[in-house]
N, C-alpha and C positions, 0 to 999 in steps of 0.2 A: 874356842871355835872349833867347828868340825870340818875335817877336810873333805873336799868333794870326792865322790866315788871314783875310783879308777876305772877307765875304759877298757875293756877286753874285747878286741875285735870290734863289732859294731853294736854292742849292748853294754849296759852299765851294771846289770846285776844278775841277769838270766844266763845260765849257761847254754851254750849252743851245742847241740848234739853233734858229735863227730864220728867219723868212721876212720878207723886206721887202715892204711893202705900202703903197699909196697911198691914203688916204681923203680924201673931202672933207666937212668939218665945218662946221655952221652957226657963226656967231660965238658964240652962247650956249653950245654944247656945247663948243666950242674953249676958251672961258673957263672953263667948269667943269672941263675936264680940266686946264688950267693950275694952277687952284686946288688940285685934289686932289694933283697932283703936288708943289706946294709943301708943302701941308699933310702929306703923307706923306714929304717930304724924299726924293724919287725922281724918275726921269725921267718924261716924258709917256708914253714907251712902256711903262714898268712899271705906271703909274697905270692905263693903258688895259687891259694885261693882267689887272691885278686886278679892274677893274670888269667885265670880260667874264666872268672866272670866277665873280664874285659873282652875275652876273645869270643865269649857265647853272645855278648851283647852286639859285637861287631857282625856276627854271622846273622842275627835277627834283622829282618827288613823294618825300617822306620814305620811309624804309625801311618804317616802319609803315603809311603810306598805300598804299604799293605792295603790301604784304602783305595789306592789307584788300581792295584791288581784285583781288588774285588769288583770296582766299577768296570774295568775291561772284561772281566769274566761274565758279567751280566750281558754284554753285547747289545745294550739299548741304543736304538737310533735317537737322534736329537729330538725328534717329534714325540718318542715315547717317553723320553726324559722330561720334556716340557709339558707333557700331559700329566705325568706323575706329580710334578710340582705344582700344577693348577689344582689336582686333586687334594694334596696335602694342604695347600694354603686355604682351599675351601672348607676342608675339615676344621683346621684351627680357626678360622673365622667363626664356624657354626658353635665352637666350644666357648668363644669369649662371651662373657656376660655383658648384657647392654648397659649395666651400670659401672662396669670396670673400665676406666679409661686408658688402662696400660696397654 
């Protein structure tokens, strides 16, 4: 029987390109990093990568928020939006073939 491949990070066989970097951490942050690594049963480098990814995701607006910001930036009146919807529906109806009942 062949043993399943070990997982390294988020891949099974390909190496992830890495950049060596040096950071200065205060004692509290270094201690918290150590605790996270132990809790997650991973290296401090991997714990740091996960923490940075999570922080970056938290800063990024959700898709819905981004969509709402886009809508607000267009400053359409309700009448303009309704007209746009009518035009889109008419274009969709024009593209439907008469023998397609979908």
